C-alpha positions as CSV (number, residue, x, y, z in Angstrom):
1,M,-5.1,-18.4,-35.0
2,K,-1.7,-18.7,-35.0
3,L,0.7,-16.0,-33.4
4,G,3.2,-14.6,-35.9
5,L,7.0,-14.5,-35.2
6,R,6.7,-10.4,-34.5
7,T,4.1,-11.0,-31.9
8,K,5.8,-14.1,-30.1
9,L,8.9,-11.6,-29.9
10,I,7.3,-8.8,-28.7
11,G,5.6,-10.7,-26.2
12,T,8.4,-12.5,-25.0
13,L,9.9,-9.5,-24.5
14,V,7.4,-7.8,-22.6
15,G,6.9,-11.1,-20.6
16,A,10.5,-11.1,-19.5
17,I,10.5,-7.3,-18.3
18,V,7.2,-8.0,-16.6
19,I,8.4,-11.1,-15.0
20,S,11.7,-9.3,-14.3
21,S,9.8,-6.3,-12.8
22,A,7.5,-8.4,-10.5
23,I,10.6,-10.6,-9.1
24,S,12.4,-7.3,-8.3
25,A,9.3,-5.8,-6.7
26,V,9.1,-8.9,-4.5
27,A,12.4,-8.8,-3.6
28,A,12.6,-5.3,-2.8
29,R,9.5,-5.2,-0.9
30,N,10.7,-8.2,1.1
31,T,14.3,-6.5,1.6
32,M,12.3,-3.3,2.6
33,A,10.5,-5.0,4.8
34,V,13.1,-6.0,6.8
35,D,15.2,-3.2,6.7
36,L,11.9,-1.0,7.6
37,N,11.0,-3.4,10.5
38,R,15.0,-2.9,11.7
39,L,14.7,0.8,11.3
40,A,11.3,1.0,13.0
41,N,12.5,-1.0,15.9
42,Q,15.7,1.1,16.3
43,R,13.3,4.4,16.0
44,I,11.0,3.4,18.7
45,D,13.6,2.0,20.8
46,S,15.5,5.4,20.4
47,G,12.2,7.2,21.1
48,S,11.6,5.2,24.0
49,T,14.9,6.1,25.5
50,G,14.3,9.8,24.8
51,F,11.3,9.9,26.4
52,A,12.5,8.2,29.3
53,G,14.8,11.3,29.1
54,Y,12.3,13.8,29.1
55,V,10.7,11.8,32.1
56,D,14.0,11.8,34.1
57,Q,14.9,15.6,33.1
58,K,11.2,16.7,34.8
59,R,12.2,14.4,37.8
60,D,15.4,16.0,38.1
61,T,13.8,19.4,37.7
62,V,11.3,18.7,40.8
63,K,14.6,17.4,42.8
64,M,16.4,21.1,42.0
65,L,13.0,23.2,42.8
66,V,12.4,21.3,46.1
67,T,16.0,21.3,47.0
68,Q,16.1,24.9,46.3
69,A,13.1,25.5,48.5
70,A,14.8,23.6,51.4
71,I,17.9,25.7,51.1
72,N,16.0,29.0,50.6
73,E,16.6,31.1,53.6
74,A,13.2,32.2,54.1
75,V,11.7,28.9,54.0
76,Q,14.3,27.9,56.6
77,H,13.6,31.0,58.9
78,R,9.7,30.6,58.6
79,T,10.0,26.8,59.2
80,A,12.1,27.4,62.6
81,I,9.7,29.8,63.7
82,R,6.5,28.2,62.4
83,S,5.4,31.4,60.3
84,S,2.3,31.7,59.0
85,K,3.6,33.3,55.8
86,L,5.3,29.8,54.8
87,E,2.1,29.0,52.5
88,A,2.6,32.4,50.6
89,T,6.3,31.6,50.1
90,L,5.5,27.9,49.1
91,N,2.7,29.2,46.6
92,G,5.0,31.5,44.8
93,I,7.9,28.6,44.5
94,A,5.2,26.2,43.1
95,R,3.9,28.4,40.7
96,Q,7.1,29.2,39.4
97,G,8.6,25.9,38.8
98,N,5.2,24.7,37.7
99,L,4.8,22.0,40.6
100,S,1.5,20.5,41.3
101,F,2.0,20.5,45.5
102,L,4.7,21.6,47.5
103,T,4.3,21.0,51.5
104,I,6.5,21.8,54.4
105,V,6.6,19.5,57.6
106,D,8.4,20.0,60.8
107,W,10.9,17.8,62.3
108,K,8.2,15.3,63.7
109,G,6.7,15.0,60.1
110,N,3.3,17.2,60.8
111,V,2.2,19.6,58.1
112,L,3.4,23.2,58.7
113,A,2.2,24.7,55.3
114,R,0.9,23.6,51.9
115,A,1.2,25.7,48.5
116,N,-2.3,24.6,48.1
117,G,-4.0,25.9,51.3
118,G,-5.3,23.6,53.8
119,A,-4.9,23.4,57.8
120,P,-1.8,22.7,59.1
121,G,-1.0,20.4,61.7
122,A,-1.8,16.9,60.4
123,P,0.8,14.6,60.1
124,L,1.9,13.5,56.3
125,H,2.6,10.1,56.2
126,S,4.7,9.5,53.4
127,P,8.2,7.1,53.5
128,L,9.7,9.7,51.3
129,V,9.1,12.3,54.1
130,D,10.2,10.2,56.8
131,R,13.5,9.5,54.8
132,A,14.1,13.3,54.2
133,L,13.7,14.0,57.7
134,Q,16.6,11.4,58.5
135,G,18.6,13.7,56.4
136,E,18.4,12.3,52.6
137,T,17.3,14.2,49.6
138,L,15.4,12.0,46.9
139,S,13.3,12.3,43.8
140,T,11.4,9.2,42.4
141,A,8.2,8.3,40.6
142,T,5.8,7.2,43.0
143,T,1.8,6.4,43.5
144,L,0.2,9.1,45.4
145,G,-2.5,7.9,47.5
146,H,-6.1,8.8,48.1
147,D,-5.1,10.3,51.6
148,E,-2.4,12.4,50.0
149,L,-4.4,13.8,47.3
150,V,-7.5,14.9,49.3
151,P,-5.3,16.9,51.6
152,E,-3.3,18.7,49.0
153,Q,-6.6,19.4,47.0
154,L,-5.4,17.4,44.1
155,L,-8.2,14.9,43.6
156,P,-9.5,17.0,40.8
157,L,-6.3,16.1,38.8
158,I,-7.2,12.4,38.7
159,E,-10.8,12.0,37.9
160,S,-12.1,11.1,34.8
161,T,-12.7,13.5,31.9
162,M,-14.6,10.6,30.1
163,P,-18.5,10.1,31.2
164,G,-18.9,6.8,33.0
165,H,-15.2,6.1,33.0
166,E,-14.0,5.3,36.5
167,G,-10.4,5.4,36.5
168,P,-7.9,4.5,39.4
169,S,-8.5,6.3,42.8
170,D,-4.8,7.1,43.3
171,G,-2.4,9.1,41.2
172,L,1.1,9.0,39.7
173,G,3.5,11.7,40.9
174,I,6.9,12.8,40.1
175,V,8.0,14.1,43.4
176,A,11.0,14.7,45.7
177,A,11.6,15.5,49.3
178,A,14.6,17.1,50.9
179,P,15.5,17.9,54.2
180,I,15.4,21.4,56.1
181,A,18.3,22.4,58.4
182,D,18.8,25.5,60.7
183,A,22.2,27.1,61.1
184,N,23.6,24.3,63.1
185,D,22.7,21.7,60.4
186,R,20.0,20.3,62.3
187,T,17.1,18.7,60.8
188,I,14.1,21.3,61.6
189,G,11.8,19.9,58.9
190,A,11.4,18.7,55.1
191,V,10.2,20.2,52.2
192,Y,7.9,17.5,50.0
193,G,6.5,18.6,46.4
194,G,6.1,17.6,42.9
195,I,3.7,17.1,39.7
196,V,0.9,15.0,39.3
197,I,1.0,13.0,35.9
198,D,-2.4,12.5,35.6
199,H,-3.9,14.9,32.9
200,Y,-0.3,16.6,33.1
201,Y,0.6,16.6,29.1
202,D,3.7,18.6,29.3
203,I,6.0,15.8,29.1
204,V,4.5,13.8,26.6
205,D,4.0,16.8,24.4
206,Q,7.4,17.5,24.4
207,A,8.3,14.1,23.7
208,A,6.2,13.6,20.9
209,N,7.2,16.8,19.2
210,A,11.0,16.4,19.5
211,L,10.9,12.8,18.8
212,G,8.4,12.6,16.0
213,G,6.0,9.6,17.4
214,K,3.6,9.7,19.9
215,A,4.0,9.3,24.0
216,A,1.9,8.0,26.7
217,V,2.1,7.4,30.5
218,I,0.1,4.2,31.7
219,F,-0.9,4.0,35.4
220,K,-3.0,1.0,36.9
221,G,-4.2,0.1,33.2
222,D,-5.5,3.6,32.2
223,V,-3.7,6.1,30.1
224,I,-3.6,9.3,32.4
225,S,-1.1,11.1,30.1
226,S,-0.8,11.3,26.3
227,S,-0.2,12.9,22.9
228,L,-2.3,10.5,21.4
229,T,-5.8,11.4,19.7
230,R,-8.8,9.9,18.9
231,P,-10.8,9.9,15.7
232,D,-12.4,13.0,16.4
233,G,-9.1,14.7,17.2
234,T,-9.6,15.1,21.0
235,R,-6.6,13.7,23.0
236,L,-6.9,10.1,23.9
237,V,-6.6,9.9,28.1
238,D,-8.5,8.0,30.9
239,A,-8.7,5.1,28.1
240,T,-8.2,1.6,29.4
241,A,-5.3,0.0,27.8
242,T,-5.0,-3.3,26.3
243,P,-4.5,-6.5,28.9
244,A,-0.9,-6.7,27.3
245,I,0.0,-3.4,27.9
246,A,-1.7,-3.1,31.1
247,N,-0.3,-6.0,32.9
248,A,3.3,-5.5,31.7
249,T,6.2,-5.8,34.0
250,Q,9.3,-5.8,31.7
251,A,10.0,-3.9,28.4
252,F,8.5,-5.1,24.9
253,S,7.8,-4.1,21.7
254,G,4.6,-4.7,19.4
255,I,1.9,-3.7,17.3
256,D,-0.8,-1.7,19.6
257,R,-4.2,-0.1,18.0
258,E,-4.9,3.2,19.9
259,G,-7.5,5.8,18.7
260,G,-8.2,3.6,15.7
261,I,-4.6,3.8,14.6
262,D,-2.1,0.4,14.4
263,Y,1.1,1.6,15.9
264,L,4.7,0.2,16.2
265,A,5.1,0.8,20.3
266,R,7.6,0.2,22.9
267,V,6.4,-0.2,26.3
268,E,8.9,0.6,29.5
269,P,7.9,-0.2,32.9
270,V,8.8,3.3,35.2
271,Y,10.2,2.3,38.4
272,D,10.3,4.0,42.0
273,D,13.2,4.4,43.9
274,Q,12.7,1.1,45.3
275,M,12.9,-0.5,41.7
276,H,9.1,-1.5,42.0
277,V,7.1,-0.7,38.9
278,V,4.8,2.1,39.3
279,A,3.7,3.1,35.8
280,L,4.3,2.3,32.0
281,R,6.0,4.4,29.7
282,W,4.4,4.1,26.1
283,F,6.0,5.5,22.8
284,G,4.7,4.7,19.7
285,V,5.0,5.4,15.7
286,P,2.0,4.8,13.3
287,L,2.5,1.7,11.0
288,S,1.2,3.8,8.1
289,S,4.5,5.7,8.2
290,F,6.5,2.5,7.5
291,T,4.0,0.9,4.9
292,A,3.8,4.0,3.3
293,I,7.4,4.1,2.5
294,Q,6.7,0.3,1.4
295,N,4.0,1.1,-0.9
296,H,5.9,4.2,-2.3
297,T,8.9,2.3,-3.4
298,L,6.5,-0.7,-4.7
299,V,4.7,1.9,-6.8
300,S,7.8,3.4,-8.0
301,L,9.1,0.0,-9.2
302,L,6.1,-0.5,-10.7
303,I,5.9,2.6,-12.7
304,W,9.7,2.4,-13.6
305,G,8.9,-1.3,-14.7
306,L,6.5,0.0,-16.9
307,V,8.5,2.9,-18.6
308,G,11.3,0.0,-19.1
309,I,8.5,-2.0,-21.2
310,V,7.8,1.1,-22.9
311,L,11.7,1.9,-23.5
312,G,12.4,-1.8,-24.3
313,L,9.3,-1.8,-26.9
314,G,10.5,1.4,-28.1
315,I,14.0,0.1,-29.0
316,A,13.1,-3.5,-29.9
317,L,9.9,-2.8,-32.2
318,P,11.7,-1.5,-35.0
319,L,14.2,-4.0,-34.9
320,I,11.9,-6.8,-34.9
321,E,9.7,-5.0,-37.5
322,R,12.7,-4.9,-39.9
323,I,13.7,-8.6,-39.2
324,A,9.9,-9.4,-40.1
325,R,9.9,-7.5,-43.1
326,D,13.0,-8.9,-44.6
327,L,11.8,-12.7,-43.8
328,V,8.8,-11.7,-45.5
329,E,10.5,-10.5,-48.6
330,R,12.5,-13.6,-48.6
331,S,9.9,-15.6,-48.5
332,R,8.2,-14.0,-51.3
333,R,10.9,-13.7,-53.5
334,L,11.5,-17.6,-52.7
335,R,8.0,-18.5,-53.6
336,K,8.0,-16.3,-56.9
337,A,11.3,-18.1,-58.0
338,A,9.6,-21.4,-57.1
339,Q,6.7,-20.5,-59.5
340,E,9.1,-19.7,-62.5
341,L,11.0,-23.0,-61.8
342,S,8.1,-24.7,-62.1
343,V,7.2,-22.8,-65.3
344,V,10.3,-24.2,-67.2
345,I,9.3,-27.5,-65.8
346,V,6.3,-27.7,-67.1
347,G,7.5,-26.6,-70.4
348,S,10.2,-29.4,-70.4
349,E,7.3,-31.6,-69.7
350,V,5.6,-30.4,-72.8
351,S,8.9,-30.9,-75.0
352,G,8.7,-34.6,-74.0
353,D,5.2,-34.6,-75.3
354,H,6.6,-33.4,-78.8
355,V,8.9,-36.0,-78.8
356,A,6.5,-38.7,-78.5
357,Q,4.1,-36.8,-81.1
358,T,7.0,-36.7,-83.9
359,R,7.5,-40.4,-83.2
360,D,4.1,-41.1,-83.8
361,A,4.3,-39.2,-87.2
362,V,7.7,-40.8,-88.1
363,E,5.8,-44.1,-87.6
364,R,3.0,-43.0,-89.9
365,Q,5.2,-41.7,-92.7
366,G,7.3,-45.1,-92.6
367,D,3.9,-47.1,-92.8
368,L,3.1,-44.6,-95.7
369,L,6.6,-45.5,-97.5
370,M,6.4,-49.3,-96.8
371,Q,2.6,-49.2,-99.0
372,V,4.1,-47.1,-101.5
373,A,7.1,-49.2,-101.7
374,M,5.1,-52.5,-101.8
375,D,2.8,-50.8,-104.8
376,A,5.8,-50.1,-107.0
377,T,7.2,-53.2,-106.8
378,G,4.3,-55.1,-107.7
379,P,3.5,-56.6,-111.1
380,L,3.7,-54.0,-113.9
381,P,1.3,-53.9,-116.7
382,A,1.2,-55.8,-119.9
383,V,1.7,-52.7,-122.0
384,A,4.9,-51.6,-120.1
385,S,8.2,-52.0,-121.2
386,G,11.3,-50.2,-121.8
387,P,11.8,-47.2,-120.2
388,A,8.9,-47.0,-118.1
389,V,10.2,-50.1,-116.4
390,A,13.6,-48.3,-115.9
391,V,11.7,-45.3,-114.4
392,V,9.5,-47.4,-111.9
393,Q,12.4,-49.4,-110.9
394,G,14.5,-46.0,-109.9
395,V,11.3,-44.7,-108.2
396,S,11.3,-48.2,-105.9
397,E,15.0,-47.7,-105.0
398,K,14.4,-44.4,-104.0
399,I,11.4,-45.4,-102.2
400,L,13.2,-48.2,-100.3
401,A,16.2,-45.8,-99.5
402,A,13.9,-43.1,-97.8
403,S,12.0,-46.2,-96.0
404,A,15.7,-47.0,-94.6
405,L,16.2,-43.6,-93.7
406,N,12.8,-43.4,-92.2
407,A,13.7,-46.8,-89.9
408,E,16.9,-45.0,-89.0
409,I,14.9,-41.9,-87.9
410,L,12.7,-44.2,-85.8
411,S,15.3,-45.5,-84.3
412,D,16.7,-42.4,-83.0
413,V,13.2,-41.2,-82.2
414,V,12.9,-44.3,-79.9
415,V,16.3,-43.3,-78.1
416,I,15.1,-39.7,-77.7
417,D,11.9,-41.1,-76.7
418,T,13.6,-43.1,-74.1
419,L,15.7,-39.8,-72.7
420,A,12.6,-38.0,-72.7
421,T,11.0,-40.3,-70.6
422,E,13.7,-40.6,-68.0
423,M,13.8,-36.5,-68.2
424,A,10.3,-36.5,-67.4
425,G,10.7,-38.7,-64.4
426,R,13.3,-36.5,-63.3
427,T,11.1,-33.5,-64.0
428,Q,8.3,-34.8,-61.5
429,Q,10.9,-35.2,-58.8
430,A,11.8,-31.6,-59.7
431,V,8.2,-30.5,-59.3
432,E,7.8,-32.5,-56.0
433,R,10.7,-30.6,-54.6
434,V,9.6,-27.2,-56.1
435,R,6.4,-27.8,-54.3
436,E,8.4,-28.7,-50.9
437,L,10.5,-25.4,-51.4
438,D,7.3,-23.2,-52.0
439,D,5.7,-24.9,-49.0
440,V,8.9,-24.1,-47.1
441,A,8.4,-20.4,-48.3
442,A,4.7,-20.6,-47.3
443,G,5.7,-21.6,-43.6
444,L,8.1,-18.9,-43.3
445,A,5.9,-16.4,-44.1
446,E,3.4,-17.8,-41.7
447,L,5.9,-17.7,-39.0
448,V,6.5,-14.1,-39.2
449,T,3.0,-13.1,-40.2
450,G,0.9,-15.6,-38.3
451,S,-1.3,-16.4,-41.5
452,R,-0.5,-18.5,-44.2
453,Q,-0.7,-16.7,-47.4
């Protein structure tokens, strides 16, 4: 079945709109992919920077609390006299500042009191404390060894909450140390305190809520603190990080799957005060938040493309229909005119047949006249005489005149017949042209409607 002009025009219009919409959708999707990737990288970069700001803020807070404890008059006085009330004072300061531990040592580095309790007198082996006893105030992220965690009763804070998971035996802390001076500015001891980051969620939750992503801290290949969640809704912690992240020594961005969700993540190292990598900061944004934008935009383009098709057809269909009806009507009128012309030509052919018939009749009449004339001019009967002879001779003359006139008519008929024959040839040519014209009209109708009528 052939397609009509109406169908072809509509199909062409729909095809053009569909192709245009598809090209626009592909171009828009590719452009969006580039722009969204750039936006995503900017977002995780800024989010990671913000997360670092929260870590630095917590470090400054710890430093401030430890420094204030070092200059506290009660602490200075009780350190100088080695008062037993130091423990209660330290416990109050630690609780007020949400510190995991707070310890005071004498000028030799021996423990005088701990906020978490414990027997005094044992030396505290820490390079930070040694530097504080030299008069330096400092704060940093550092690894808290097993020999520090046990006396401070901090070991439960780093123990894994996942059955069967063996986490690191050390912990990660944000700590500070400050010297304690007497009235003569002599160093009589030091304050050492901080926060254990393992299972400490204040920093990651604040960063996630403020920055709109997810935050985590990775220590020795394990996620020790995070705002990530598992599929069951529980917090993702004490999970082993992927090798690429666990072994990172410098910042990088990439795709990371955590808790069954793909994230575009930024990983940056956490340094101690000697610029050694002690942990990693992880900040990520779900990829679905960016792919959702892409999909939403693509669906919007397709929907609006469909609306464009409907509107285009709504505008074009009446115009196409009017053109098609006009062409069909003109074709019909053309065919009707061709049929009427054919009837006229056929009538002309019939007139040519009449001329031939007239010629035959004239020829037969001439033959009869000639026969009568011969009979009239033949031998008269013996009894014929006088007036009778004269009458016969007169009739013969008239017959001869009529025969001559018939011969002249015959000659004219021959000329007419010759013209009629020529006219018949031209009429046949006209018939062929009319047939061609009718065929053109039928083809035009077929072009418009798709079927030959």
